[in-house]
PQR file of N, CA, C, O and H, with PARSE charges and radii, in Angstrom:
ATOM      1  N   MET A   1     100.097 127.092  94.085 -0.4000 1.5000
ATOM      2  CA  MET A   1     100.603 126.476  95.270 -0.0000 2.0000
ATOM      3  C   MET A   1     100.322 124.926  95.317  0.5500 1.7000
ATOM      4  O   MET A   1     101.144 124.115  95.742 -0.5500 1.4000
ATOM      5  N   LYS A   2      99.097 124.606  94.845 -0.4000 1.5000
ATOM      6  CA  LYS A   2      98.650 123.272  94.857 -0.0000 2.0000
ATOM      7  C   LYS A   2      99.516 122.384  93.919  0.5500 1.7000
ATOM      8  O   LYS A   2      99.836 121.242  94.247 -0.5500 1.4000
ATOM      9  H   LYS A   2      98.429 125.265  94.500  0.4000 1.0000
ATOM     10  N   GLN A   3      99.873 122.935  92.769 -0.4000 1.5000
ATOM     11  CA  GLN A   3     100.745 122.279  91.839 -0.0000 2.0000
ATOM     12  C   GLN A   3     102.118 121.966  92.419  0.5500 1.7000
ATOM     13  O   GLN A   3     102.652 120.871  92.244 -0.5500 1.4000
ATOM     14  H   GLN A   3      99.613 123.863  92.502  0.4000 1.0000
ATOM     15  N   PHE A   4     102.680 122.964  93.120 -0.4000 1.5000
ATOM     16  CA  PHE A   4     103.967 122.806  93.799 -0.0000 2.0000
ATOM     17  C   PHE A   4     103.911 121.649  94.840  0.5500 1.7000
ATOM     18  O   PHE A   4     104.848 120.862  94.969 -0.5500 1.4000
ATOM     19  H   PHE A   4     102.246 123.853  93.262  0.4000 1.0000
ATOM     20  N   LEU A   5     102.806 121.584  95.552 -0.4000 1.5000
ATOM     21  CA  LEU A   5     102.683 120.500  96.568 -0.0000 2.0000
ATOM     22  C   LEU A   5     102.668 119.143  95.895  0.5500 1.7000
ATOM     23  O   LEU A   5     103.311 118.198  96.353 -0.5500 1.4000
ATOM     24  H   LEU A   5     102.044 122.224  95.447  0.4000 1.0000
ATOM     25  N   TYR A   6     101.943 119.060  94.825 -0.4000 1.5000
ATOM     26  CA  TYR A   6     101.836 117.755  94.022 -0.0000 2.0000
ATOM     27  C   TYR A   6     103.261 117.385  93.542  0.5500 1.7000
ATOM     28  O   TYR A   6     103.666 116.229  93.671 -0.5500 1.4000
ATOM     29  H   TYR A   6     101.421 119.828  94.453  0.4000 1.0000
ATOM     30  N   ILE A   7     103.983 118.305  93.019 -0.4000 1.5000
ATOM     31  CA  ILE A   7     105.308 118.033  92.496 -0.0000 2.0000
ATOM     32  C   ILE A   7     106.226 117.633  93.606  0.5500 1.7000
ATOM     33  O   ILE A   7     106.996 116.686  93.447 -0.5500 1.4000
ATOM     34  H   ILE A   7     103.654 119.244  92.914  0.4000 1.0000
ATOM     35  N   LEU A   8     106.183 118.293  94.694 -0.4000 1.5000
ATOM     36  CA  LEU A   8     107.032 117.994  95.843 -0.0000 2.0000
ATOM     37  C   LEU A   8     106.641 116.618  96.442  0.5500 1.7000
ATOM     38  O   LEU A   8     107.535 115.837  96.768 -0.5500 1.4000
ATOM     39  H   LEU A   8     105.558 119.063  94.823  0.4000 1.0000
ATOM     40  N   MET A   9     105.401 116.313  96.589 -0.4000 1.5000
ATOM     41  CA  MET A   9     104.916 114.947  97.033 -0.0000 2.0000
ATOM     42  C   MET A   9     105.378 113.869  96.070  0.5500 1.7000
ATOM     43  O   MET A   9     105.898 112.845  96.515 -0.5500 1.4000
ATOM     44  H   MET A   9     104.675 116.948  96.323  0.4000 1.0000
ATOM     45  N   PHE A  10     105.211 114.057  94.784 -0.4000 1.5000
ATOM     46  CA  PHE A  10     105.604 113.154  93.783 -0.0000 2.0000
ATOM     47  C   PHE A  10     107.131 112.884  93.829  0.5500 1.7000
ATOM     48  O   PHE A  10     107.561 111.735  93.727 -0.5500 1.4000
ATOM     49  H   PHE A  10     104.789 114.889  94.423  0.4000 1.0000
ATOM     50  N   ALA A  11     107.905 113.904  93.977 -0.4000 1.5000
ATOM     51  CA  ALA A  11     109.368 113.699  94.079 -0.0000 2.0000
ATOM     52  C   ALA A  11     109.773 113.023  95.307  0.5500 1.7000
ATOM     53  O   ALA A  11     110.642 112.153  95.255 -0.5500 1.4000
ATOM     54  H   ALA A  11     107.556 114.838  94.060  0.4000 1.0000
ATOM     55  N   ALA A  12     109.196 113.363  96.453 -0.4000 1.5000
ATOM     56  CA  ALA A  12     109.478 112.736  97.689 -0.0000 2.0000
ATOM     57  C   ALA A  12     109.164 111.275  97.711  0.5500 1.7000
ATOM     58  O   ALA A  12     109.968 110.461  98.163 -0.5500 1.4000
ATOM     59  H   ALA A  12     108.491 114.070  96.495  0.4000 1.0000
ATOM     60  N   VAL A  13     107.953 110.924  97.205 -0.4000 1.5000
ATOM     61  CA  VAL A  13     107.635 109.451  97.189 -0.0000 2.0000
ATOM     62  C   VAL A  13     108.513 108.745  96.190  0.5500 1.7000
ATOM     63  O   VAL A  13     108.874 107.593  96.431 -0.5500 1.4000
ATOM     64  H   VAL A  13     107.300 111.586  96.837  0.4000 1.0000
ATOM     65  N   GLY A  14     108.883 109.359  95.081 -0.4000 1.5000
ATOM     66  CA  GLY A  14     109.692 108.756  94.119 -0.0000 2.0000
ATOM     67  C   GLY A  14     111.142 108.424  94.651  0.5500 1.7000
ATOM     68  O   GLY A  14     111.696 107.348  94.427 -0.5500 1.4000
ATOM     69  H   GLY A  14     108.589 110.295  94.885  0.4000 1.0000
ATOM     70  N   ILE A  15     111.663 109.390  95.332 -0.4000 1.5000
ATOM     71  CA  ILE A  15     112.974 109.207  95.920 -0.0000 2.0000
ATOM     72  C   ILE A  15     112.956 108.177  97.022  0.5500 1.7000
ATOM     73  O   ILE A  15     113.849 107.334  97.105 -0.5500 1.4000
ATOM     74  H   ILE A  15     111.213 110.264  95.514  0.4000 1.0000
ATOM     75  N   TYR A  16     111.946 108.237  97.868 -0.4000 1.5000
ATOM     76  CA  TYR A  16     111.833 107.176  98.911 -0.0000 2.0000
ATOM     77  C   TYR A  16     111.595 105.801  98.347  0.5500 1.7000
ATOM     78  O   TYR A  16     112.072 104.816  98.911 -0.5500 1.4000
ATOM     79  H   TYR A  16     111.221 108.921  97.800  0.4000 1.0000
ATOM     80  N   ALA A  17     110.842 105.698  97.206 -0.4000 1.5000
ATOM     81  CA  ALA A  17     110.684 104.385  96.572 -0.0000 2.0000
ATOM     82  C   ALA A  17     111.974 103.844  95.980  0.5500 1.7000
ATOM     83  O   ALA A  17     112.221 102.639  96.040 -0.5500 1.4000
ATOM     84  H   ALA A  17     110.455 106.498  96.748  0.4000 1.0000
ATOM     85  N   LEU A  18     112.833 104.745  95.389 -0.4000 1.5000
ATOM     86  CA  LEU A  18     114.086 104.317  94.910 -0.0000 2.0000
ATOM     87  C   LEU A  18     115.018 103.800  96.015  0.5500 1.7000
ATOM     88  O   LEU A  18     115.749 102.825  95.841 -0.5500 1.4000
ATOM     89  H   LEU A  18     112.633 105.724  95.341  0.4000 1.0000
ATOM     90  N   ILE A  19     114.957 104.513  97.188 -0.4000 1.5000
ATOM     91  CA  ILE A  19     115.830 104.064  98.283 -0.0000 2.0000
ATOM     92  C   ILE A  19     115.278 102.743  98.804  0.5500 1.7000
ATOM     93  O   ILE A  19     116.060 101.855  99.142 -0.5500 1.4000
ATOM     94  H   ILE A  19     114.363 105.305  97.329  0.4000 1.0000
ATOM     95  N   GLU A  20     113.976 102.583  98.878 -0.4000 1.5000
ATOM     96  CA  GLU A  20     113.385 101.382  99.364 -0.0000 2.0000
ATOM     97  C   GLU A  20     113.657 100.196  98.435  0.5500 1.7000
ATOM     98  O   GLU A  20     113.878  99.072  98.886 -0.5500 1.4000
ATOM     99  H   GLU A  20     113.340 103.304  98.603  0.4000 1.0000
ATOM    100  N   GLN A  21     113.637 100.463  97.187 -0.4000 1.5000
ATOM    101  CA  GLN A  21     113.882  99.447  96.124 -0.0000 2.0000
ATOM    102  C   GLN A  21     115.254  98.892  96.175  0.5500 1.7000
ATOM    103  O   GLN A  21     115.476  97.740  95.803 -0.5500 1.4000
ATOM    104  H   GLN A  21     113.458 101.376  96.821  0.4000 1.0000
ATOM    105  N   SER A  22     116.201  99.692  96.634 -0.4000 1.5000
ATOM    106  CA  SER A  22     117.596  99.252  96.642 -0.0000 2.0000
ATOM    107  C   SER A  22     117.907  98.299  97.845  0.5500 1.7000
ATOM    108  O   SER A  22     118.971  97.681  97.886 -0.5500 1.4000
ATOM    109  H   SER A  22     116.021 100.628  96.936  0.4000 1.0000
ATOM    110  N   LYS A  23     117.016  98.199  98.763 -0.4000 1.5000
ATOM    111  CA  LYS A  23     117.159  97.249  99.877 -0.0000 2.0000
ATOM    112  C   LYS A  23     117.034  95.827  99.460  0.5500 1.7000
ATOM    113  O   LYS A  23     116.361  95.552  98.466 -0.5500 1.4000
ATOM    114  H   LYS A  23     116.152  98.701  98.730  0.4000 1.0000
ATOM    115  N   PRO A  24     117.658  94.870 100.175 -0.5600 1.5000
ATOM    116  CA  PRO A  24     117.536  93.487  99.774  0.2800 2.0000
ATOM    117  C   PRO A  24     116.132  92.925  99.853  0.5500 1.7000
ATOM    118  O   PRO A  24     115.761  92.066  99.054 -0.5500 1.4000
ATOM    119  N   ALA A  25     115.373  93.384 100.775 -0.4000 1.5000
ATOM    120  CA  ALA A  25     113.920  92.982 100.909 -0.0000 2.0000
ATOM    121  C   ALA A  25     113.064  94.196 101.080  0.5500 1.7000
ATOM    122  O   ALA A  25     112.766  94.573 102.214 -0.5500 1.4000
ATOM    123  H   ALA A  25     115.675  94.082 101.425  0.4000 1.0000
ATOM    124  N   PRO A  26     112.625  94.870  99.939 -0.5600 1.5000
ATOM    125  CA  PRO A  26     111.857  96.017 100.055  0.2800 2.0000
ATOM    126  C   PRO A  26     110.458  95.752 100.570  0.5500 1.7000
ATOM    127  O   PRO A  26     109.918  94.670 100.340 -0.5500 1.4000
ATOM    128  N   ASN A  27     109.861  96.700 101.253 -0.4000 1.5000
ATOM    129  CA  ASN A  27     108.528  96.547 101.798 -0.0000 2.0000
ATOM    130  C   ASN A  27     107.508  96.640 100.634  0.5500 1.7000
ATOM    131  O   ASN A  27     107.504  97.612  99.880 -0.5500 1.4000
ATOM    132  H   ASN A  27     110.299  97.579 101.440  0.4000 1.0000
ATOM    133  N   ARG A  28     106.683  95.649 100.513 -0.4000 1.5000
ATOM    134  CA  ARG A  28     105.745  95.565  99.379 -0.0000 2.0000
ATOM    135  C   ARG A  28     104.716  96.693  99.445  0.5500 1.7000
ATOM    136  O   ARG A  28     104.344  97.251  98.413 -0.5500 1.4000
ATOM    137  H   ARG A  28     106.687  94.859 101.126  0.4000 1.0000
ATOM    138  N   PHE A  29     104.252  97.032 100.656 -0.4000 1.5000
ATOM    139  CA  PHE A  29     103.219  98.083 100.810 -0.0000 2.0000
ATOM    140  C   PHE A  29     103.765  99.490 100.420  0.5500 1.7000
ATOM    141  O   PHE A  29     103.057 100.307  99.833 -0.5500 1.4000
ATOM    142  H   PHE A  29     104.554  96.578 101.494  0.4000 1.0000
ATOM    143  N   ILE A  30     104.992  99.722 100.756 -0.4000 1.5000
ATOM    144  CA  ILE A  30     105.623 101.014 100.325 -0.0000 2.0000
ATOM    145  C   ILE A  30     105.765 100.995  98.764  0.5500 1.7000
ATOM    146  O   ILE A  30     105.513 102.019  98.129 -0.5500 1.4000
ATOM    147  H   ILE A  30     105.568  99.057 101.233  0.4000 1.0000
ATOM    148  N   MET A  31     106.132  99.941  98.191 -0.4000 1.5000
ATOM    149  CA  MET A  31     106.311  99.935  96.706 -0.0000 2.0000
ATOM    150  C   MET A  31     104.935 100.110  95.992  0.5500 1.7000
ATOM    151  O   MET A  31     104.799 100.815  94.992 -0.5500 1.4000
ATOM    152  H   MET A  31     106.336  99.109  98.707  0.4000 1.0000
ATOM    153  N   ILE A  32     103.911  99.403  96.594 -0.4000 1.5000
ATOM    154  CA  ILE A  32     102.593  99.492  95.975 -0.0000 2.0000
ATOM    155  C   ILE A  32     102.034 100.958  96.164  0.5500 1.7000
ATOM    156  O   ILE A  32     101.355 101.483  95.282 -0.5500 1.4000
ATOM    157  H   ILE A  32     104.021  98.830  97.406  0.4000 1.0000
ATOM    158  N   GLY A  33     102.318 101.547  97.249 -0.4000 1.5000
ATOM    159  CA  GLY A  33     101.903 102.948  97.493 -0.0000 2.0000
ATOM    160  C   GLY A  33     102.599 103.911  96.606  0.5500 1.7000
ATOM    161  O   GLY A  33     102.011 104.877  96.119 -0.5500 1.4000
ATOM    162  H   GLY A  33     102.870 101.121  97.966  0.4000 1.0000
ATOM    163  N   ALA A  34     103.896 103.639  96.389 -0.4000 1.5000
ATOM    164  CA  ALA A  34     104.651 104.590  95.456 -0.0000 2.0000
ATOM    165  C   ALA A  34     104.123 104.361  94.060  0.5500 1.7000
ATOM    166  O   ALA A  34     104.029 105.329  93.306 -0.5500 1.4000
ATOM    167  H   ALA A  34     104.373 102.855  96.784  0.4000 1.0000
ATOM    168  N   MET A  35     103.763 103.124  93.647 -0.4000 1.5000
ATOM    169  CA  MET A  35     103.202 102.938  92.296 -0.0000 2.0000
ATOM    170  C   MET A  35     101.885 103.628  92.158  0.5500 1.7000
ATOM    171  O   MET A  35     101.582 104.183  91.102 -0.5500 1.4000
ATOM    172  H   MET A  35     103.839 102.337  94.259  0.4000 1.0000
ATOM    173  N   ALA A  36     101.104 103.609  93.184 -0.4000 1.5000
ATOM    174  CA  ALA A  36      99.770 104.217  93.113 -0.0000 2.0000
ATOM    175  C   ALA A  36      99.926 105.775  93.023  0.5500 1.7000
ATOM    176  O   ALA A  36      99.200 106.415  92.263 -0.5500 1.4000
ATOM    177  H   ALA A  36     101.350 103.159  94.042  0.4000 1.0000
ATOM    178  N   VAL A  37     100.842 106.358  93.776 -0.4000 1.5000
ATOM    179  CA  VAL A  37     101.114 107.770  93.623 -0.0000 2.0000
ATOM    180  C   VAL A  37     101.603 108.097  92.281  0.5500 1.7000
ATOM    181  O   VAL A  37     101.208 109.124  91.730 -0.5500 1.4000
ATOM    182  H   VAL A  37     101.431 105.838  94.394  0.4000 1.0000
ATOM    183  N   PHE A  38     102.446 107.292  91.704 -0.4000 1.5000
ATOM    184  CA  PHE A  38     103.003 107.487  90.342 -0.0000 2.0000
ATOM    185  C   PHE A  38     101.808 107.427  89.305  0.5500 1.7000
ATOM    186  O   PHE A  38     101.714 108.309  88.452 -0.5500 1.4000
ATOM    187  H   PHE A  38     102.767 106.458  92.152  0.4000 1.0000
ATOM    188  N   MET A  39     100.912 106.410  89.375 -0.4000 1.5000
ATOM    189  CA  MET A  39      99.820 106.321  88.495 -0.0000 2.0000
ATOM    190  C   MET A  39      98.883 107.544  88.616  0.5500 1.7000
ATOM    191  O   MET A  39      98.357 108.042  87.620 -0.5500 1.4000
ATOM    192  H   MET A  39     100.988 105.694  90.068  0.4000 1.0000
ATOM    193  N   PHE A  40      98.698 107.999  89.835 -0.4000 1.5000
ATOM    194  CA  PHE A  40      97.836 109.191  90.052 -0.0000 2.0000
ATOM    195  C   PHE A  40      98.449 110.408  89.388  0.5500 1.7000
ATOM    196  O   PHE A  40      97.746 111.219  88.786 -0.5500 1.4000
ATOM    197  H   PHE A  40      99.125 107.595  90.644  0.4000 1.0000
ATOM    198  N   GLY A  41      99.793 110.533  89.504 -0.4000 1.5000
ATOM    199  CA  GLY A  41     100.438 111.694  88.797 -0.0000 2.0000
ATOM    200  C   GLY A  41     100.392 111.564  87.324  0.5500 1.7000
ATOM    201  O   GLY A  41     100.237 112.573  86.636 -0.5500 1.4000
ATOM    202  H   GLY A  41     100.364 109.873  89.993  0.4000 1.0000
ATOM    203  N   LEU A  42     100.520 110.350  86.775 -0.4000 1.5000
ATOM    204  CA  LEU A  42     100.359 110.179  85.308 -0.0000 2.0000
ATOM    205  C   LEU A  42      98.894 110.461  84.841  0.5500 1.7000
ATOM    206  O   LEU A  42      98.673 111.056  83.787 -0.5500 1.4000
ATOM    207  H   LEU A  42     100.646 109.530  87.334  0.4000 1.0000
ATOM    208  N   PHE A  43      97.944 110.030  85.632 -0.4000 1.5000
ATOM    209  CA  PHE A  43      96.563 110.319  85.335 -0.0000 2.0000
ATOM    210  C   PHE A  43      96.319 111.865  85.264  0.5500 1.7000
ATOM    211  O   PHE A  43      95.686 112.353  84.328 -0.5500 1.4000
ATOM    212  H   PHE A  43      98.124 109.546  86.489  0.4000 1.0000
ATOM    213  N   ARG A  44      96.797 112.560  86.199 -0.4000 1.5000
ATOM    214  CA  ARG A  44      96.606 114.029  86.260 -0.0000 2.0000
ATOM    215  C   ARG A  44      97.298 114.681  85.050  0.5500 1.7000
ATOM    216  O   ARG A  44      96.746 115.606  84.453 -0.5500 1.4000
ATOM    217  H   ARG A  44      97.311 112.164  86.960  0.4000 1.0000
ATOM    218  N   LEU A  45      98.516 114.201  84.677 -0.4000 1.5000
ATOM    219  CA  LEU A  45      99.214 114.775  83.603 -0.0000 2.0000
ATOM    220  C   LEU A  45      98.508 114.428  82.270  0.5500 1.7000
ATOM    221  O   LEU A  45      98.391 115.304  81.412 -0.5500 1.4000
ATOM    222  H   LEU A  45      98.964 113.449  85.162  0.4000 1.0000
ATOM    223  N   MET A  46      98.052 113.223  82.077 -0.4000 1.5000
ATOM    224  CA  MET A  46      97.414 112.812  80.792 -0.0000 2.0000
ATOM    225  C   MET A  46      96.040 113.523  80.623  0.5500 1.7000
ATOM    226  O   MET A  46      95.582 113.744  79.502 -0.5500 1.4000
ATOM    227  H   MET A  46      98.147 112.512  82.774  0.4000 1.0000
ATOM    228  N   LYS A  47      95.414 113.865  81.736 -0.4000 1.5000
ATOM    229  CA  LYS A  47      94.158 114.528  81.606 -0.0000 2.0000
ATOM    230  C   LYS A  47      94.296 115.930  81.032  0.5500 1.7000
ATOM    231  O   LYS A  47      93.349 116.473  80.464 -0.5500 1.4000
ATOM    232  H   LYS A  47      95.786 113.686  82.647  0.4000 1.0000
ATOM    233  N   LYS A  48      95.469 116.505  81.183 -0.4000 1.5000
ATOM    234  CA  LYS A  48      95.655 117.875  80.696 -0.0000 2.0000
ATOM    235  C   LYS A  48      96.181 117.854  79.255  0.5500 1.7000
ATOM    236  O   LYS A  48      96.106 118.890  78.595 -0.5500 1.4000
ATOM    237  H   LYS A  48      96.239 116.064  81.645  0.4000 1.0000
ATOM    238  N   ILE A  49      96.688 116.785  78.745 -0.4000 1.5000
ATOM    239  CA  ILE A  49      97.225 116.739  77.382 -0.0000 2.0000
ATOM    240  C   ILE A  49      96.160 116.299  76.454  0.5500 1.7000
ATOM    241  O   ILE A  49      95.592 115.231  76.686 -0.5500 1.4000
ATOM    242  H   ILE A  49      96.749 115.943  79.281  0.4000 1.0000
ATOM    243  N   PRO A  50      95.826 117.025  75.412 -0.5600 1.5000
ATOM    244  CA  PRO A  50      94.782 116.660  74.496  0.2800 2.0000
ATOM    245  C   PRO A  50      95.348 115.532  73.559  0.5500 1.7000
ATOM    246  O   PRO A  50      96.548 115.456  73.298 -0.5500 1.4000
ATOM    247  N   SER A  51      94.441 114.695  73.091 -0.4000 1.5000
ATOM    248  CA  SER A  51      94.803 113.598  72.139 -0.0000 2.0000
ATOM    249  C   SER A  51      95.063 114.170  70.777  0.5500 1.7000
ATOM    250  O   SER A  51      94.426 115.147  70.385 -0.5500 1.4000
ATOM    251  H   SER A  51      93.465 114.757  73.303  0.4000 1.0000
ATOM    252  N   LYS A  52      95.955 113.605  70.067 -0.4000 1.5000
ATOM    253  CA  LYS A  52      96.218 114.042  68.633 -0.0000 2.0000
ATOM    254  C   LYS A  52      95.058 113.680  67.767  0.5500 1.7000
ATOM    255  O   LYS A  52      94.728 114.430  66.849 -0.5500 1.4000
ATOM    256  H   LYS A  52      96.472 112.810  70.385  0.4000 1.0000
ATOM    257  N   ASN A  53      94.410 112.545  68.018 -0.4000 1.5000
ATOM    258  CA  ASN A  53      93.417 112.002  67.142 -0.0000 2.0000
ATOM    259  C   ASN A  53      92.018 112.591  67.341  0.5500 1.7000
ATOM    260  O   ASN A  53      91.125 112.340  66.532 -0.5500 1.4000
ATOM    261  H   ASN A  53      94.678 111.935  68.764  0.4000 1.0000
ATOM    262  N   ASP A  54      91.818 113.370  68.407 -0.4000 1.5000
ATOM    263  CA  ASP A  54      90.441 113.929  68.658 -0.0000 2.0000
ATOM    264  C   ASP A  54      89.996 114.795  67.466  0.5500 1.7000
ATOM    265  O   ASP A  54      88.875 114.609  66.994 -0.5500 1.4000
ATOM    266  H   ASP A  54      92.543 113.573  69.064  0.4000 1.0000
ATOM    267  N   GLY A  55      90.769 115.680  66.983 -0.4000 1.5000
ATOM    268  CA  GLY A  55      90.436 116.539  65.891 -0.0000 2.0000
ATOM    269  C   GLY A  55      90.276 115.788  64.611  0.5500 1.7000
ATOM    270  O   GLY A  55      89.357 116.085  63.846 -0.5500 1.4000
ATOM    271  H   GLY A  55      91.680 115.831  67.366  0.4000 1.0000
ATOM    272  N   GLU A  56      91.120 114.833  64.337 -0.4000 1.5000
ATOM    273  CA  GLU A  56      91.088 114.053  63.184 -0.0000 2.0000
ATOM    274  C   GLU A  56      89.762 113.178  63.132  0.5500 1.7000
ATOM    275  O   GLU A  56      89.111 113.089  62.091 -0.5500 1.4000
ATOM    276  H   GLU A  56      91.865 114.592  64.958  0.4000 1.0000
ATOM    277  N   ASN A  57      89.432 112.600  64.194 -0.4000 1.5000
ATOM    278  CA  ASN A  57      88.243 111.750  64.335 -0.0000 2.0000
ATOM    279  C   ASN A  57      86.991 112.566  64.029  0.5500 1.7000
ATOM    280  O   ASN A  57      86.103 112.103  63.314 -0.5500 1.4000
ATOM    281  H   ASN A  57      89.962 112.672  65.040  0.4000 1.0000
ATOM    282  N   GLU A  58      86.922 113.743  64.554 -0.4000 1.5000
ATOM    283  CA  GLU A  58      85.744 114.620  64.330 -0.0000 2.0000
ATOM    284  C   GLU A  58      85.586 115.004  62.899  0.5500 1.7000
ATOM    285  O   GLU A  58      84.465 115.101  62.402 -0.5500 1.4000
ATOM    286  H   GLU A  58      87.643 114.120  65.135  0.4000 1.0000
ATOM    287  N   GLU A  59      86.717 115.233  62.198 -0.4000 1.5000
ATOM    288  CA  GLU A  59      86.660 115.573  60.801 -0.0000 2.0000
ATOM    289  C   GLU A  59      86.203 114.434  59.961  0.5500 1.7000
ATOM    290  O   GLU A  59      85.429 114.636  59.025 -0.5500 1.4000
ATOM    291  H   GLU A  59      87.628 115.154  62.602  0.4000 1.0000
ATOM    292  N   GLU A  60      86.668 113.183  60.267 -0.4000 1.5000
ATOM    293  CA  GLU A  60      86.280 111.971  59.575 -0.0000 2.0000
ATOM    294  C   GLU A  60      84.828 111.730  59.707  0.5500 1.7000
ATOM    295  O   GLU A  60      84.185 111.371  58.721 -0.5500 1.4000
ATOM    296  H   GLU A  60      87.297 113.020  61.027  0.4000 1.0000
ATOM    297  N   HIS A  61      84.261 111.906  60.872 -0.4000 1.5000
ATOM    298  CA  HIS A  61      82.884 111.639  61.142 -0.0000 2.0000
ATOM    299  C   HIS A  61      82.003 112.681  60.389  0.5500 1.7000
ATOM    300  O   HIS A  61      80.930 112.341  59.891 -0.5500 1.4000
ATOM    301  H   HIS A  61      84.784 112.198  61.673  0.4000 1.0000
ATOM    302  N   ASP A  62      82.458 113.906  60.316 -0.4000 1.5000
ATOM    303  CA  ASP A  62      81.648 114.903  59.579 -0.0000 2.0000
ATOM    304  C   ASP A  62      81.606 114.575  58.082  0.5500 1.7000
ATOM    305  O   ASP A  62      80.572 114.799  57.453 -0.5500 1.4000
ATOM    306  H   ASP A  62      83.330 114.182  60.720  0.4000 1.0000
ATOM    307  N   THR A  63      82.639 114.078  57.511 -0.4000 1.5000
ATOM    308  CA  THR A  63      82.655 113.792  56.081 -0.0000 2.0000
ATOM    309  C   THR A  63      81.910 112.516  55.683  0.5500 1.7000
ATOM    310  O   THR A  63      81.459 112.371  54.547 -0.5500 1.4000
ATOM    311  H   THR A  63      83.479 113.896  58.022  0.4000 1.0000
ATOM    312  N   GLU A  64      81.789 111.578  56.664 -0.4000 1.5000
ATOM    313  CA  GLU A  64      81.154 110.294  56.351 -0.0000 2.0000
ATOM    314  C   GLU A  64      79.580 110.486  56.343  0.5500 1.7000
ATOM    315  O   GLU A  64      78.868 109.809  55.600 -0.5500 1.4000
ATOM    316  H   GLU A  64      82.155 111.696  57.587  0.4000 1.0000
ATOM    317  N   ILE A  65      79.106 111.383  57.153 -0.4000 1.5000
ATOM    318  CA  ILE A  65      77.655 111.546  57.231 -0.0000 2.0000
ATOM    319  C   ILE A  65      77.121 112.336  56.118  0.5500 1.7000
ATOM    320  O   ILE A  65      75.913 112.560  56.045 -0.5500 1.4000
ATOM    321  H   ILE A  65      79.685 111.933  57.756  0.4000 1.0000
TER
END
């Protein structure tokens, strides 16, 4: 349920930011808030995805020692 709320919030803020961006003079605070929500969403996504190099780096360190 928590994941669904995050997705819904992310989509709503994104759509509102697109509408706001199309105006001749968009509100800076709304755009900054939308960017902050976007960065928060990216942070949560990247936290779950493992790095490709983590396993390779551990193997290299084991062979050097």
